[in-house]
Structures are given as structure tokens and as C-alpha cells.
NUZANU-194337 format. One line per 8 residues: for each residue z, y, x of C-alpha. Coordinates in Angstrom, 1 decimal. Example, Ala and Ser with C-alpha at 12.3 -4.5 7.8 and 13.67 -1.06 7.14 Angstrom:
NUZANU-194337
7.8,-4.5,12.3; 7.1,-1.1,13.7
END
This chain:
NUZANU-194337
218.5,44.0,162.9; 222.0,44.1,161.6; 224.3,41.1,161.4; 224.2,41.3,157.7; 220.5,41.3,157.6; 220.3,38.0,159.7; 222.8,36.4,157.6; 220.9,37.2,154.5
217.7,35.8,156.0; 219.4,32.7,157.0; 220.6,32.3,153.4; 217.0,32.8,152.0; 215.6,30.3,154.5; 218.0,27.6,153.6; 217.6,28.1,149.8; 213.6,27.7,150.4
214.3,24.4,152.5; 216.6,23.1,149.6; 213.9,24.2,147.1; 211.2,22.1,148.8; 213.3,19.1,149.4; 214.3,19.0,145.8; 210.7,19.2,144.7; 209.9,16.3,147.1
212.7,14.1,145.7; 211.8,14.9,142.2; 208.2,14.2,142.7; 209.3,10.8,144.5; 211.5,10.0,141.6; 209.0,10.9,138.9; 207.3,8.0,137.1; 203.6,7.5,137.2
202.4,7.4,133.7; 199.5,5.1,132.3; 196.4,6.9,131.1; 195.9,6.1,127.7; 192.2,5.4,127.8; 192.4,3.2,130.7; 195.1,1.5,129.0; 193.0,0.6,126.0
190.0,-0.6,128.4; 192.4,-2.9,130.0; 193.5,-4.3,126.7; 189.9,-4.7,125.7; 189.3,-6.7,128.9; 192.3,-8.8,128.1; 191.1,-9.5,124.3; 188.1,-11.3,125.8
190.0,-13.5,128.0; 191.6,-17.0,127.5; 194.9,-17.1,129.5; 198.2,-19.0,129.3; 200.5,-16.2,128.9; 200.1,-14.8,132.4; 199.0,-11.6,130.9; 202.1,-11.4,128.5
203.2,-8.3,130.3; 200.2,-6.4,129.1; 201.9,-5.1,126.2; 204.2,-2.1,127.0; 202.7,1.7,127.2; 203.1,1.7,131.0; 200.1,-0.3,132.1; 200.8,0.8,135.8
203.7,-1.8,135.5; 201.5,-4.7,134.1; 201.1,-7.8,136.2; 198.0,-7.5,138.4; 197.6,-3.6,137.8; 197.8,-1.1,140.4; 197.8,2.7,139.9; 197.6,5.7,142.2
201.1,7.4,142.7; 199.8,10.8,142.4; 197.0,10.5,139.6; 198.3,7.4,137.5; 194.7,6.2,137.4; 194.1,2.4,137.7; 192.9,1.8,141.2; 193.2,-2.1,141.6
193.0,-4.7,139.3; 194.2,-8.1,141.0; 194.0,-10.8,138.6; 193.4,-13.7,141.2; 194.5,-17.1,140.3; 195.7,-16.2,136.9; 194.1,-19.1,135.3; 191.8,-17.0,133.4
188.8,-18.0,131.3; 186.6,-16.4,128.8; 184.4,-13.3,128.8; 184.8,-10.6,131.5; 184.2,-7.5,129.1; 182.3,-4.3,130.1; 185.4,-2.3,129.1; 186.1,-2.2,132.9
183.5,0.3,133.4; 186.0,2.9,131.6; 188.2,2.6,134.8; 186.4,5.1,136.9; 188.8,5.1,139.7; 188.9,1.3,140.1; 188.2,0.6,144.0; 189.5,-3.0,143.9
188.5,-5.8,141.6; 189.9,-9.3,142.3; 189.1,-12.2,139.7; 189.0,-14.8,142.2; 190.6,-18.4,141.4; 189.8,-18.3,137.7; 187.3,-20.2,135.6; 184.7,-18.2,133.6
182.7,-21.4,132.5; 179.6,-21.5,134.8; 178.1,-18.0,133.5; 176.4,-15.6,135.6; 178.3,-12.4,137.2; 178.3,-10.0,134.5; 175.6,-7.5,135.5; 177.6,-4.5,134.3
179.7,-4.8,137.5; 176.8,-3.6,139.3; 177.3,-0.1,137.8; 180.9,0.3,139.1; 179.8,2.1,142.2; 183.2,3.2,143.2; 184.1,-0.3,144.0; 185.2,-0.9,147.8
186.5,-4.6,147.4; 185.1,-7.1,145.0; 186.3,-10.5,145.1; 185.0,-13.2,142.7; 185.4,-16.5,144.7; 186.3,-19.6,143.2; 185.6,-18.3,139.7; 183.1,-20.6,138.3
180.1,-18.1,138.4; 176.7,-19.7,138.5; 173.0,-18.8,137.9; 171.4,-16.0,139.8; 173.1,-13.6,142.0; 172.6,-10.3,140.0; 170.7,-7.7,142.0; 172.5,-4.8,140.3
175.4,-5.7,142.8; 173.0,-4.1,145.3; 174.0,-0.8,143.8; 177.5,-1.1,145.0; 176.8,0.7,148.4; 180.6,1.8,148.8; 181.6,-2.0,148.9; 183.7,-2.8,152.1
184.3,-6.7,151.2; 182.5,-8.7,149.0; 183.8,-12.5,148.5; 181.5,-14.7,146.3; 182.5,-18.1,147.8; 182.7,-21.3,146.1; 180.7,-20.5,143.2; 177.1,-21.9,142.3
174.8,-19.4,143.7; 171.5,-20.7,145.0; 169.7,-17.5,146.2; 170.9,-14.1,147.2; 168.5,-11.2,146.2; 166.9,-8.7,148.7; 169.3,-6.1,147.1; 172.3,-7.6,149.2
170.7,-5.7,152.2; 171.5,-2.5,150.4; 175.3,-2.9,151.2; 175.2,-1.4,154.6; 179.0,-0.3,154.4; 180.2,-4.0,154.2; 182.8,-5.1,156.7; 183.5,-8.5,155.1
181.2,-10.8,153.2; 182.0,-14.3,152.1; 179.3,-16.5,150.7; 180.9,-19.8,151.5; 180.8,-23.0,149.4; 177.6,-22.1,147.2; 174.1,-23.8,147.2; 172.2,-21.6,149.6
169.5,-23.3,151.2; 168.2,-20.5,153.6; 170.3,-17.9,155.5; 169.8,-14.7,153.8; 167.5,-12.7,155.9; 169.0,-9.6,154.3; 172.3,-10.0,156.5; 170.0,-8.3,159.3
170.7,-4.9,157.6; 174.5,-5.3,157.5; 175.1,-4.2,161.1; 178.7,-3.1,160.1; 180.1,-6.7,159.3; 183.4,-7.5,160.9; 183.7,-11.0,159.1; 181.0,-13.3,158.0
181.4,-16.7,156.3; 178.5,-18.9,155.4; 180.3,-22.1,155.5; 180.1,-25.0,153.0; 176.5,-24.5,152.3; 173.4,-26.8,152.6; 171.1,-25.3,155.3; 169.1,-28.5,155.5
169.3,-29.1,159.4; 167.8,-25.6,160.4; 168.7,-23.8,163.3; 171.3,-21.1,163.4; 169.3,-17.8,163.1; 169.1,-15.9,166.1; 169.5,-12.5,164.4; 173.3,-13.2,163.7
173.7,-12.8,167.5; 172.6,-9.1,166.9; 175.5,-8.5,164.5; 177.3,-6.9,167.5; 180.5,-5.9,165.2; 181.3,-9.3,164.1; 184.9,-10.4,164.8; 185.1,-13.4,162.7
182.2,-15.7,162.1; 182.4,-19.1,159.9; 179.4,-21.5,159.8; 181.2,-24.9,159.5; 180.0,-27.6,157.2; 176.8,-26.0,156.8; 174.1,-28.5,158.2; 173.0,-26.4,160.9
171.4,-28.5,163.8; 170.0,-27.6,167.4; 171.1,-25.1,169.9; 173.7,-22.4,169.3; 171.5,-19.3,170.1; 172.4,-17.7,173.2; 172.1,-14.3,171.4; 175.7,-15.3,170.4
176.6,-13.9,173.8; 176.1,-10.5,172.4; 179.1,-10.7,170.0; 181.5,-9.1,172.5; 184.1,-8.3,169.6; 184.2,-11.8,168.2; 187.9,-13.0,167.7; 187.2,-16.5,165.8
184.2,-18.8,165.8; 183.7,-21.8,163.6; 181.0,-23.9,164.0; 182.7,-27.2,162.9; 181.1,-30.0,161.1; 177.3,-29.4,161.8; 174.9,-31.2,163.9; 174.9,-28.9,166.9
174.0,-30.1,170.2; 174.4,-27.7,173.0; 176.1,-24.4,173.3; 176.2,-22.5,176.6; 179.9,-22.1,176.8; 180.1,-20.9,180.5; 177.5,-18.0,179.7; 179.2,-17.1,176.5
182.7,-17.1,178.1; 182.1,-13.9,180.4; 181.3,-11.8,177.3; 183.6,-13.4,174.7; 186.8,-12.6,176.5; 188.3,-11.5,173.2; 187.7,-14.8,171.6; 191.0,-16.4,170.1
189.9,-19.2,167.9; 187.1,-21.6,168.8; 186.1,-24.5,166.5; 183.2,-26.7,167.6; 184.7,-30.1,166.2; 182.5,-32.5,164.4; 179.2,-31.8,166.2; 177.4,-33.5,168.7
178.0,-31.5,172.0; 177.9,-33.5,175.0; 178.1,-33.1,178.8; 181.4,-31.9,180.4; 183.7,-29.2,179.2; 182.9,-26.3,181.1; 185.3,-24.1,183.1; 187.6,-22.4,180.5
188.7,-19.4,182.5; 186.4,-16.9,180.8; 188.3,-17.4,177.6; 191.9,-15.9,178.5; 192.7,-14.9,174.9; 192.1,-18.5,173.2; 195.2,-19.4,171.0; 193.1,-22.3,169.2
190.5,-24.5,171.0; 188.9,-27.3,168.9; 186.4,-29.6,170.6; 187.3,-32.8,168.8; 184.7,-35.2,167.3; 182.0,-34.5,169.9; 180.3,-36.4,172.9; 182.0,-34.6,175.7
182.3,-36.7,179.0; 184.0,-36.3,182.3; 187.4,-34.9,183.1; 189.5,-32.0,181.3; 189.0,-29.0,183.5; 192.1,-27.6,185.4; 191.2,-24.2,184.1; 192.8,-25.3,180.7
196.4,-24.9,182.2; 195.5,-21.2,182.7; 195.0,-20.5,179.1; 198.5,-18.7,178.7; 197.8,-17.9,175.0; 197.1,-21.4,173.8; 199.0,-22.7,170.8; 196.6,-25.4,169.5
194.6,-27.9,171.6; 192.4,-30.5,170.0; 190.2,-32.7,172.1; 190.4,-36.0,170.3; 187.6,-38.4,169.5; 185.3,-37.6,172.7; 184.6,-39.8,175.8; 186.7,-37.7,178.3
188.0,-39.5,181.2; 190.1,-39.1,184.4; 193.4,-38.1,185.2; 195.5,-35.6,183.1; 198.4,-34.1,185.2; 201.1,-31.4,185.0; 198.6,-28.9,186.4; 196.6,-29.1,183.1
199.7,-27.6,181.4; 201.0,-25.3,183.9; 200.8,-21.9,182.1; 200.6,-23.3,178.3; 204.3,-22.2,177.4; 202.9,-21.3,174.0; 201.2,-24.6,173.0; 202.8,-26.2,169.8
200.2,-29.0,169.2; 198.5,-31.3,171.8; 196.0,-33.8,170.5; 194.0,-35.9,173.3; 193.8,-38.9,171.1; 190.8,-41.4,171.2; 189.8,-40.8,174.7; 190.4,-44.3,175.9
189.5,-43.5,179.5; 191.8,-40.5,179.8; 194.9,-41.5,182.0; 198.1,-39.2,181.9; 199.6,-39.0,185.2; 202.7,-37.2,184.4; 205.8,-37.5,186.6; 209.1,-38.8,185.1
211.1,-35.9,185.7; 208.5,-33.3,184.6; 209.8,-30.4,182.7; 207.1,-29.3,180.4; 206.7,-25.5,179.8; 206.0,-25.9,176.1; 207.9,-27.1,172.9; 205.4,-29.1,171.0
205.6,-30.0,167.3; 202.7,-32.4,167.2; 201.8,-34.8,170.1; 198.7,-36.9,169.6; 197.9,-39.4,172.4; 196.8,-42.4,170.5; 194.0,-44.6,172.6; 194.8,-42.7,175.6
196.4,-44.4,178.8; 199.9,-43.3,178.7; 201.7,-46.3,179.8; 203.3,-48.4,181.2; 206.4,-46.5,180.6; 207.6,-44.5,177.6; 207.0,-40.9,178.5; 210.3,-39.3,179.4
209.2,-35.7,179.1; 208.9,-36.2,175.3; 212.8,-36.1,175.2; 212.6,-32.3,176.0; 210.4,-31.4,172.9; 213.0,-30.3,170.4; 210.8,-29.2,167.6; 208.8,-32.6,167.6
207.7,-33.3,164.1; 204.7,-35.8,164.5; 204.4,-38.2,167.3; 201.2,-40.5,167.7; 201.1,-43.1,170.6; 199.3,-45.8,169.1; 197.3,-48.0,171.4; 198.6,-46.0,174.5
199.3,-49.1,176.7; 202.9,-48.7,176.9; 204.9,-51.5,177.8; 208.4,-50.6,177.7; 211.6,-50.4,175.7; 211.9,-47.6,173.2; 214.4,-45.1,174.4; 217.4,-44.6,172.3
217.0,-40.9,172.3; 213.8,-41.2,170.2; 215.3,-42.4,167.1; 217.9,-39.4,167.4; 215.2,-36.8,167.4; 216.3,-34.9,164.3; 213.0,-33.0,163.6; 210.8,-36.0,163.7
208.9,-36.8,160.5; 205.9,-38.9,161.5; 205.9,-41.6,164.1; 203.1,-44.0,165.0; 203.8,-46.3,167.9; 201.5,-49.2,167.0; 199.4,-51.5,169.0; 201.5,-51.4,172.1
204.0,-53.8,173.8; 207.2,-51.9,172.9; 210.3,-53.8,172.5; 214.0,-53.0,171.5; 215.7,-52.8,168.0; 215.6,-49.8,165.7; 219.1,-48.3,164.5; 220.0,-47.3,161.1
217.6,-44.3,160.3; 218.9,-43.5,156.8; 220.2,-40.0,158.2; 216.9,-39.3,160.0; 214.0,-37.1,158.7; 211.3,-39.8,159.1; 208.8,-39.9,156.2; 206.0,-42.1,158.0
206.7,-44.9,160.5; 204.1,-47.3,161.9; 205.5,-49.6,164.8; 203.2,-52.3,163.8; 202.1,-55.0,166.4; 204.7,-54.5,169.2; 207.5,-56.4,170.3; 210.3,-54.9,168.1
213.2,-57.3,167.1; 216.5,-57.4,165.2; 216.9,-56.4,161.5; 214.7,-54.1,159.4; 216.6,-50.9,159.5; 217.6,-48.6,156.6; 215.3,-45.7,156.0; 215.6,-42.3,154.5
215.3,-42.0,150.6; 212.3,-39.7,151.2; 210.1,-42.1,153.5; 206.7,-42.8,152.0; 205.2,-45.4,154.4; 206.6,-48.1,156.4; 204.6,-50.1,158.6; 206.4,-52.7,160.8
204.0,-55.8,160.8; 203.1,-57.8,163.9; 206.7,-57.8,165.4; 209.9,-60.0,165.9; 212.0,-58.6,163.2; 214.3,-61.2,161.8; 217.0,-61.7,158.8; 217.1,-60.7,155.4
215.5,-57.5,154.1; 217.9,-57.1,151.2; 219.0,-53.8,152.9; 216.0,-52.0,151.2; 217.8,-52.5,148.0; 220.7,-50.1,149.2; 218.4,-46.9,148.9; 216.4,-45.6,145.9
213.0,-44.9,147.6; 211.5,-42.6,144.9; 208.5,-41.6,147.2; 207.8,-45.0,149.0; 204.1,-46.0,148.6; 203.4,-48.8,151.2; 205.8,-51.3,152.5; 203.9,-53.6,155.2
206.3,-56.2,157.0; 203.6,-59.2,157.5; 203.7,-61.3,160.5; 207.4,-61.1,161.6; 210.3,-63.7,161.4; 211.9,-62.2,158.3; 213.8,-64.9,155.9; 216.0,-65.2,152.8
214.8,-64.4,149.4; 212.3,-61.5,148.3; 214.6,-58.8,147.0; 214.6,-58.2,143.2; 215.2,-54.5,143.2; 211.5,-53.1,143.1; 212.5,-50.8,140.4; 214.1,-48.8,143.1
210.7,-48.2,144.7; 208.6,-47.0,141.6; 205.6,-45.5,143.6; 204.7,-48.5,145.7; 201.3,-49.6,145.5; 201.0,-51.7,148.7; 203.3,-54.6,149.5; 202.5,-57.0,152.4
205.3,-59.6,153.3; 202.6,-62.2,154.6; 203.3,-64.7,157.3; 207.2,-64.7,157.2; 209.7,-67.2,156.1; 210.7,-65.9,152.8; 212.0,-68.7,150.3; 212.9,-68.7,146.7
210.8,-67.2,143.6; 208.6,-64.3,143.4; 210.9,-61.6,141.6; 210.1,-60.4,138.3; 211.0,-57.1,138.9; 207.6,-56.5,140.5; 206.5,-55.6,137.0; 208.3,-52.2,137.4
205.6,-51.2,139.9; 203.2,-49.4,137.6; 200.9,-48.3,140.6; 200.9,-51.5,142.4; 197.2,-52.1,143.8; 197.9,-54.8,146.6; 200.4,-57.6,146.7; 200.3,-60.0,149.7
202.8,-62.8,150.1; 200.8,-65.6,151.6; 202.1,-67.9,154.4; 205.9,-68.1,153.3; 208.0,-70.7,151.5; 208.0,-69.3,148.3; 208.6,-71.7,145.2; 208.4,-71.8,141.6
205.7,-70.5,139.0; 204.1,-66.9,139.0; 206.3,-64.7,137.0; 204.8,-64.2,133.5; 205.9,-60.5,133.9; 203.0,-59.8,136.4; 200.5,-59.8,133.7; 201.6,-56.3,133.1
200.7,-55.0,136.4; 197.6,-53.5,135.3; 196.4,-51.9,138.7; 196.8,-55.0,140.7; 193.6,-55.4,142.6; 194.5,-57.5,145.9; 196.7,-60.6,145.0; 197.2,-63.2,147.7
200.0,-65.8,147.5; 198.4,-68.5,149.2; 200.1,-70.9,151.7; 203.3,-71.2,149.8; 204.9,-74.0,147.7; 204.3,-72.6,144.1; 204.2,-74.8,141.3; 202.4,-75.0,137.8
198.9,-73.9,137.0; 197.2,-70.7,137.5; 198.1,-68.6,134.6; 195.6,-67.7,132.1; 196.9,-64.1,131.7; 195.0,-63.3,134.9; 191.6,-63.3,133.3; 192.9,-60.8,130.7
193.6,-58.1,133.2; 191.4,-55.0,132.6; 187.8,-55.0,133.8; 188.5,-52.0,135.7; 190.7,-53.8,138.0; 188.9,-56.1,140.3; 191.4,-59.1,140.9; 190.7,-60.9,144.1
193.0,-64.2,144.2; 192.9,-65.5,147.8; 193.8,-69.0,148.6; 196.0,-69.6,145.6; 197.1,-73.1,146.9; 199.6,-74.9,144.4; 201.6,-77.8,145.6; 202.9,-80.0,143.0
END
């Protein structure tokens, strides 16, 4: 071949490549056009609906650009209609039948007024995904849905269905089925046929104390199984050991009594989420070694006894651990956490016989955001290892047998939002907290002293009762507490006048200043608290008459100003408060 021929062929090849690339770019830039018949079908669908303008974009000629509408990039046909949580009502019109290529229909999170699911949906045989949960559908489950044999996912949760027709068993291609939050009384036996299910949710129904059906253990493709809040009782079927692909299992809040975790563990090595909370499981927690993939473990609210197994410390993937409200006992040491470097939540609370035996110089492998050890034996010293937790947002150590001074570093934990140290013997004073992130504080019934500190404007509850705080509380007037709902300072050594700046705390519903040394008159600005439910000021040295303006506190139900030096008669306006408010006047003692 001559040199000229070779050059010519190369030029032809280059031109061909350029032509191909130009076609690719042109097709990529080409705008998909809406198909007119489908546009008309969507407009007819819209005209049957009641909406608050969320479908205002459904006006232009290009329906593929409408909110909630998805079209094929190649054909322009509407393939998905996702109108979830649009606030829709009204009629679901059969014009949707004109969308012959629609494979995904989502009308969830709307309110169609307690009507049955439209039967015509059962004729949309091309559908692969149908989501109607939280849509206000009631009545009979239409058997026509059994015609949708191409369905891969079906979500009908949180409607008002009482039965499921036999035709459900025709949907053998289903991968995901959600029947949660309905009024089902029996587990649909048609589930037996749905052998391809990966996800099954029957939670929030009322199965009336029946046992979990054994056949669920034969659905070997299941990866996610949720049966919580369904009033199941008895023993978890051993057939669950067949669910070797299971990733998450939620059996919480039933009345289950037994589950052979030690046997199931050897075949559930892939299990990541296990929630057995709120049942009646008893006995000791078994060896956890067979569950190496666990990220979430919740055994709370049961009757488990005995020690926490050391195998817990080998669950290197664990992020969330909930063992609260059991009867666990024994020592908890560093060995229980040795490989838990991914742990973010630790809740062992309300196991009073658990004793945390942790060395003061321990360096934890994890960084926790939530620590809850309430009603465990943590003391006598304040746990120093908590200082290493840089992401700590919630700390609950109430009733933890701590007899120590609160460390200064605790108040400098910048991420801390919620702190509860009540019912200990913790001492010390509290610095200015106005620059912290604390929104909830409960230090009641300890031995704290000094002045009441300043709090951030975002704080919504302050509980400091039962300590030795002294001095005035006038400092609360320095901050506008828009979100403060509860202020409880009873049983301290506080004195001076009750501040008259309650308009700065408009959301307060509970004030307890009882058993202090406050003097002066009850301030009239309390009338600014339109949500005030409870006002307790007994056991002080308050004088004068009840402010007449208090008659405007229409929500006041608990009112206790006894044990003071108030004068005058019990005002007649008290009896004219609305009957909806149950006014309780405790020990209203008048000293003339």
C-alpha cells in the first residue's frame, strides 16, 4: 500500500470517528419531548385532584419537566409518576391507564379520604413499583392488584386494610412488600408463595397474640424482616435459622418470650440489625460471637439477667448498643469494649446491678455521641474516660452512685446538648453556660452550690431542684429564653424577689420555685405565660395578694402558693376559670 493510500484511509477513519462523536453529542443534547396523549392523561389526572399548588408546574407543553414526572431519555414516554407527600386529595382518575409505559407509581403520603384503592390500578400490568402507603385508603384490598405480576415492590402500609385477598399470592416477582400499620388480624397465608421477597414489613398490625408463623422462616431470600408492634407472642420459630441472607430483623414491642439466639447466630452471620426490644425475653444474653456483622443491637426492655458477655467486645462493626431496662448484673470492664471502635451510642441504663469497673486512665477505642448509664453503679468517682469523647451530645448519669465533684472539663464539652446527673451526690458550682450548646439540663437532687448559672437562649428545660444553690435568680432576666418550657428550682437556698420578667420566657408551662427563701410579691408578669400549666411557689416568704392578672392564665391547672405570708381573701376569679382547666389549689394558707 502506498503512503498516499495510507494517509487517505487515516483521514477517512478520523472523519468517521468525528461523525460518530458528533452524533453522540447531538443525541445527548437533544431534549426529550413530551408525548401529547400522555400529557393529556396527566392533566386529566391532575383535574381530579385537590392540591395546594404543588402541581403548578403542570402547565407547560413539556410534561417531562413537570414536578414528579419522569420520562424515558430515549422514547419520551412517562415511566414514573412520583407524587409522594404532595398533600393531594380528591379522585385518582383512570386516565393513568393511558400511560402505557408507566412502571413506577408513587402516591404515598397523601390523603384520598378513606376510599378504596381504585380498581383500575389492577389493569396497569406494566407497573414494577407501586407505593400507596400513608394515603388514606380504606376498605377492601382490591383483588385486581393480583394482576400486577410484574411488580417488584408493593407498599400499602399505614392505610385501613383489614384483609388481604388470595390474589396477593400471584405477585411472585415481588422483592419488597409493606403491609405495615393496617388492621390485619391474620398473617396472610398467601405470603407462602412470595419466595422472592427480600423485604417484608408486617409491623404495626394487630395479630392478637398469635405466634409468628413458621412459614416466614422458609422465605430464604429475605434480607429485611420487620414484625414490630404487631402483638405476636410465644417463641420465635426456630425456622428463622433458615434466613441465611437476613440483614435486619426487628421483632420489637411484641410479647415474645424466647428466641434461640445461640443457634440462629451460626446461620445469621450476615445480620447487621437485631432489635428485640420491648418483649419478654429472659435468661442470660448468649454468646454474641456468631454475629460478627452487627451494627445495631437492641435488647432493651426485656427480662435478661446475668452478666453482659465478653463476646460483646468482639463486635467490631457495632455502632448502636441498647441494653437498658433489663436485670443485668455483674462487672462491665474495658474488655467489653475492646474492639468497639465504631460505637457511637451506649445505653446500659436501668440495670442497677451493673457495676462499671473502668480504670481512671482508660483510653476508649470509640467516640460516643450518646452515653446513658442511668441507674447503673458508675461511682463513686465521676468517670474520667468521658472526657475523651469529643462528639458527646447526650450524657445521662442519673442515679449512678456518683459521690464526687463535677469536673470543670464537663462544662467545656462544646458538643453537649442533653445532660442528666440527677439523684447522685455530685458537688461543685456551675460556671456561666450561656455560650454552651446545652438545651436540656437535669442536676436535681445533688449537692451543687453557688449561684444559678446563665443558660443559652436555646435551652428548653432546666431542672436544678434539691441542691444548695443560693442567692438571687434575677440573672434569668438577662437572656430572652424563647424556647424554655420548664424551670424547676425547688428545695434550694434561693432568696430575693421572684423576677418580674416572665415575658422573656413565653413558652414556659411549668415553674417550680417551692421551698426556698423568696420574698416580696408574686410578679404580675406571670400573666404573659399563655401556656402556664403548673405554678408551684409554696414554702417561701412571699407576701401581698395574688395578682389579679393571674385570672388570664387560662391553662393553669396546678397552683400551689401555700406556706407563704400572703394576705387578702381567696379571689373569686379562680372559680371562673374555664371548666377545661382542672384547677388544684394546694394549701392556700392566708396569714393576716
